[in-house]
N, C-alpha and C positions, 0 to 999 in steps of 0.2 A: 216212176223213176226210182231206180235202186240206188244203193250207197255208192257204187263205183261211178255211175253217171254223175252223181252229185259232186264227188271229189274232182273229177275231170273238168267239170264246168267251173268250179271255183278256181282251179289252177289257171285256166285260160283268162279268167277275169282278173286275177292277181297279176299275171304277166302283162296284161294290157295296161293296167294302172301303174306298174313300176317296172319299165323295160330294163333289160340288162345292158349297161353302157360299156361293157368290157371291150367289145370289138372296136367301137368308135374311139375309145381312149387309146388303144394300141395303134390305130391308124395315125393318130396325131403324134405319137411319140416316135418319130423317125430318128436317124443318126444325128448327133449334135457334137460340135467341137468345143463347147463350153467345159471348163474344168469341173470335175465332180468333187464335191466336198463331203468327205466321209463324216458320218454322224456317230458319235459314241452312244451306246445304249443308255437309256435313262436308268439311274440306280433304282434298285428294287427296295421299296420301303421295308419289306419283311426282313431282308438281310441286315439292314441297319439296326433294327430292333433286336435281332439275334446277337449282334456284336455287343450292344449295350448290356444285354442280359449276361453275356459271358464275362464282361468286365465286373459286373456286380457280383457274380458268383466267385470270381477270383479274389475280389476284395473281402468278401465274406470268409473265404477260406483262409486268407492271411490273418484276418482278425481272430478267427476261431483258433488258428494255430498259436497266435500270440497269447490268447486267453488260456489255452491249454498249457502253454509253457509257464505262465505265471502261476497257474494252479498246481503244477506238478514239479516245479523247480525249488530246491531247498534254498531258502534265503537265510535262515538262522537255525542254529542248533542250540537247544536249551538243555542243560543237565541239572538234575536235582539229586543231591547227595545228603543222606542222613547217616544210615549205614546201608540201607538200600541205595543202589545207584541206578538211575534211570536217565536215558537220553531221549530227547524229543526233537524231531525235525519238523519245521514249519515253513510255509511259503511266505511271500511278501504280505499276504492278507491275514497272516497269523492263523491259517488253517493247518491242522495237523496232517502231516504226510505219513509219519511213522513214529511209534513209541517203542523203544528198545530197552528192556531190562538188562543190566550188565552184571548182575550177580543173583544168587538164589533169593536173597531178600527182595531185590527189585522185582523178580519174577512173581513172588508172592504178593507184592503190592499191586502189580498190574493185573494178575489173574487172567480172567477171560474177557476183560474189557477191550473193546475195539474202538479206538479213537480216530480212525481215519476219517478225514473230512470235518471233524469237530473243531470248534474254536480252541485256541490255546487256553483261554480262560476257563472254559468248561473242563478241559483235560487236566489242568493243574488243580482245580477244585476237587475233581474226582480222585486224583492221586494223593493229595494231602489228606482227604477224608479217609482213604484206605490206610495211609500210614498211621493216622490217629486210631482207627479201629484196631489195627494190628499191634499197637503199643510201641511202634518205632519212634513216635514223638509223644513225650509224656513229661511229667514234672521231674522225672529222673534224668531224662536226656531230651532237651528241648531245642537243639540247634539243627539248622538246615542250611545247606550251601546251594546258592543259585548261581549258575554260570551261563553266560551267553557268548557264543562264538558266531561272529558275523563280520564279513568283509567290510561292510558299511559301519564304521565305528560310531557314528552319530546314532544310527538306528539301533545298534547294539546297546548303547548307553540308555536310550529311551526304554528299550525292552527290559533291561536289567532293573531300572527304577520301577517300571510298571509291575513286574513280577514281585519285586521286593515288597512293594506296598500291598499287593493282593495277598501274599502269603503271610505277612505280618498281621494283617487283619484276620485271616483264617485261624492263626495261632493264638489269638486273644480268647482263650477258652475260659470256662468257669473254674477249672482246676489249675491252670498254669498259663504263663505267657511265654511265647516262643522267642528264640534268638535267631535272627536271619543274617547270614553272611552272603554277600553278593559281589560278583566280579564279572568283568568282561575278559575274554581270553583270546589268545591267538595260538591255535593248536599246531605248533611246529612238529617236525618229525620226531625229535627226541621226546616231546611231551606225549605224542601218540603212542610211541613205543613203551614208555613208562606206564601209561594208562592200560594198554592192552596186556602187558605182562603181569600186571597186578589186579586185573579185572575191576578197574575203577574208571570213572569218567576222566576226560582230560581236565575238567574243572578241578576235581579233587587232586589230581596229579600236580596241577599248577600250585594249588594251596600248599601241598606237602613240600614241593620243591622250594618254595619261599621259606618255609619253616626250617628246613635243613640248611638252607643258605645262611640263616641267621644263627643257627645253633648246630655246630658240626658234631656234637655228641649224639645227635639223632641220625638214624639211617632211614633212607626212603622206604625200604622194605618193611621195617618194623612199624613205621607210622601208617603205612597203607592199610593195615588191618584195624586201625582205630576208627571210631565213629567221628562224625563231624563235631559232636558235642565234646568229646575228649580232646580233639585237636583245638577246639575253641578255648578250652580250659588251659591248655598248654601255652597258647600264644594268641592273644586277642588284639594285637597291634601290628598287623602286617600292612605293608604298603599296597595300594591298589585294591584293597578289600574293604568294603563298607560293612559296618557292624550295626545291628539294631537289636537291642535287648541284651540280657546277660545270660551266659551259659549256666546251666544248672549243675551244682555240685552235690545235690542231695543223694547221689548214689554212693558218696564217700563219707568218711567219718568226720571230716573237717579238720582244719589246721589246729584248732584248740585241743581237740581230742588227740591228735597225733603228737603234739607237744607233751601232753600229759602222759601218754604211753611211754615216751622216751624218758621223761623225768622219773616215772615209776621204775623203769628198768634200771636207771642209773642210781636210784635211791636218793634222789635230790628233791627237796621240797620246792614247790613253786616260788615261794618267797626268797629262796636262796639262789635262784637262777637269774642270770642276767644275759643281755644280748640275745634274747630268744627269737628264733626265726623258724618258720614252718612253711614250706612252699610245695605245691603240688608239682610232681614231675613224673617222668616215664622212663623205665629202664628195664631191659631184658624181658619185655612183654608184660610188665606189671605197672599199673598206676600206683605211685607211692608218694609219700611226703618226705622231702629232705628237711630234716630238723637239726638245728644247731643251737647250742646255748653254752654258757660258761657258769661254773660254780666251783668255789674253793680253789681257784687258781688252775682249774682244769677245763680244757675245751672239749666239748662232746659233740659228736656228729652221728646222726642216726638216719636210717632209712626205715620208714614205717609203711606197711601195707595200707594203701588208701581205703580199701574196703573193710579189712578185718581189724586193723590196728596192731597187727603182729609185727614184732621187731624183725626186720630182714637183715640189717647190718648195723653195727655200732663200732665207733672208734673214739678214742680219747687220748689226749696228750696234754702235758703241762704247758701252761702259757705264762709268759712273762708278766709279772705284776708291776704296778706302777711305782711302788716305793722300794728303794734299795734296801738290802739287808743291813741290819743294825751293825755298826762296827766296820763296815767295808770302807776302803779308801777310795774317795772320789766316786763312790757308788759302784765300784767294781771289785770283785773278789780276787784274791790270789789263787794260784793253783792249789796251795796247801789248804786254803779255806774251802775250796771246792771238794778236795779229797775228804776233809773232815765231814762235810755235809753228806757225802756219799756213805762214809763209814757209819755215821749216825743212822742213816736210813737202813743200812744193811745189818745194823745191830752189832757192829764190830769195832766201835769206837775205842773200846778198852784193850783191843788186841793190836799186836804188831803185824803189819801187812807188808807185803812186797810191792812197793809202789814204783820205785825207780824213776825214770823220766818218761813214763808212758802216759803222757797227756798232751792235748793240743786244743787250740781254739777252733771252733767251727760254728755253724749256724744250724738251727732246727726250726723249719717253718718260719724263717726270718728272725728267730730269737738267737742271739749270741750265746754259745754254750761252751763249757769245758767238756771235752771228751776224755774220760779218765778210765784207766784199766788197772786193776790190782788183783792180787792173788792171796787166797787164804784157805787153809784146810782142804786142799785138793780141788778148789773151784776157782774159776776165773770170773771176775766181776767186771761189768762194763756199765758206766754211768755217763749220762749227759746232764750237766749241772748249769743252770742259768748263771751267767757270769755276774749279773747284777743282784739277783735275789737269793741265790743259793738254793733255789727250788730244784727238785729232781724232775727233769723233763722226760727222761727215759732211762730205763735200767734193764739189766739182764744178768743171768748167772749161768755158767756152764761148767760141768765137771771136766777136769783136765785128764786126758788119757794117760794111763800108766803112772799116775801120780801116787806116791806111796801112801798119802793120807786119804785117797779116795776110798770110800766105803765099799767093801766087797759086796755087802748086802745092804739094801735100802732100808731105812728106818720106817718108811711109809709103804704100805702094801699097794699093789695095783688096784685093789678094790677101793682103798682109801683115796688114791689118786683119781680114780674114776669119779667117786662121789664129790671130790673137790672141784673137778671140772664141771660136772653137771650142776652143782650148786651155784657156781659162779655164772654159768650160762642161764640159770633159771629154768632148767629143763628137767622134766620128770623122766625116770628110767623107762616108764611105760611108753614114752613118746619117741624113744631112740629106735631108729630103724637099722642103722649099721654102726659098728663100733670097732675100733682098732686101738691097741695100746702096746707100746714096747719101750723098754729101757734102753735108750740110745745115748752114748756119751755121758752117762751119769744123770740123765734127765728123762722123766717119763714124757714120751711123745704120744699124745692121745688125739684121735680123730673120731668124730661121730656125726651122724646126720639125724636131724629131728625137726619136724615142722617145716620141711622145705628148705632148711638151712644146713650148711656144712660148718662144723666147728673144729678148730685146731687149737690144741693146748699143749704147753710145756709145763709140767708140774714137778716141783722139787721133790726128789725122793727122801730128802732129809727131814723136811717139815710139812710137805704137802702144799706149799704156797704156789700160787700161780705166777710163773715166770714170764710167759708170753701167751697171748691168745688172739684168735682171729675168727671172725664170723662172716660167712658169705651166703647169699641166697643161691640155691641150686638152680641152674639154668632152666 
């Protein structure tokens, strides 16, 4: 029996054991009038699983999108200002998105460091360390400004406090202690424009805007170039700014040294001076001390360079004394008494002068004075005399044009007039850079520059005395 015979035999046996009932079933299923009920196909389990998987994938995509947005959306902008200005953008988890230096010093501090994805704490630590190594923060200039800009004010306040604490701890070094200024800001359009035009952060712009609002003598543009330490020294009591530590003034000579420089220039002994004041200030691009004191009935006002102690400007005028002149009626002089005081001062008391009615009452810096004019020897004299004390508050003398008694030739040479002006200013001839002298209306008018200052003098050609003088620092 071969293979084909065997397969045929098995097929017949299988058919006999399990006959095909198809024909019998069809014969039974004749036409029927009963309604046919349609049956919906049973749901396939595989498609249900596929739908569930799609929903899970969609949820994952939504969650992933939300996480991406949290990680890459700016929640807060932190700025650090010393003289370097640096902006830091962070997300809600205080992860750094971008660090932007806003000036050359800021670029030097950041260098090649990449802070993307770093924590804010790590970033601030690294930047403060770089400022310390670069000498931007030291015992000479120890102040830093921390500003936080965030739409969520509560979060901004917390972040400001957190950074202030961290930086204050970092600046407790072996050689000095830091001064930390901190604030929250709202960077409006005006503030953004001020910051951009001056290459500073909006935080520093807000600080300067507050200073100029309190002191109109300052301009925004001139303060924008100052360091935070200098701004801290100028004003340490601004609203909405928190202060920790004291700004360092070790880069400057100090108020005591500034006062002594002014006293030396005025030739006044310290024990003879009263009402002494010396305050750090800023003017025309220079940090300086405003010094004021009184001595011998004269009020002195000086501007002293805060770094070098050099006299930049000086003024003096007579002040009213407390006790009235002896012999005055009810403490007030008559016009004749005032004229006599002027004549004594001019050395003309024994001569007859043309006085007439040329006097009047006025005030000088709040002090009542007689304004008196008289003429003698081809000169016109003008005096201001305190009506209570007889003290000379102000005086001047000018040659009268075409007066017959005016000297055709001056008794004092231009060389002697020059020496008189230089001696009064305390300036050596070797220090003079420009010089001009002319005899105008019977008076030597002398101008010269030395040591960064411009001097203007009127010198009498008769005796070489100083009639008027003025000193100003050259811009």
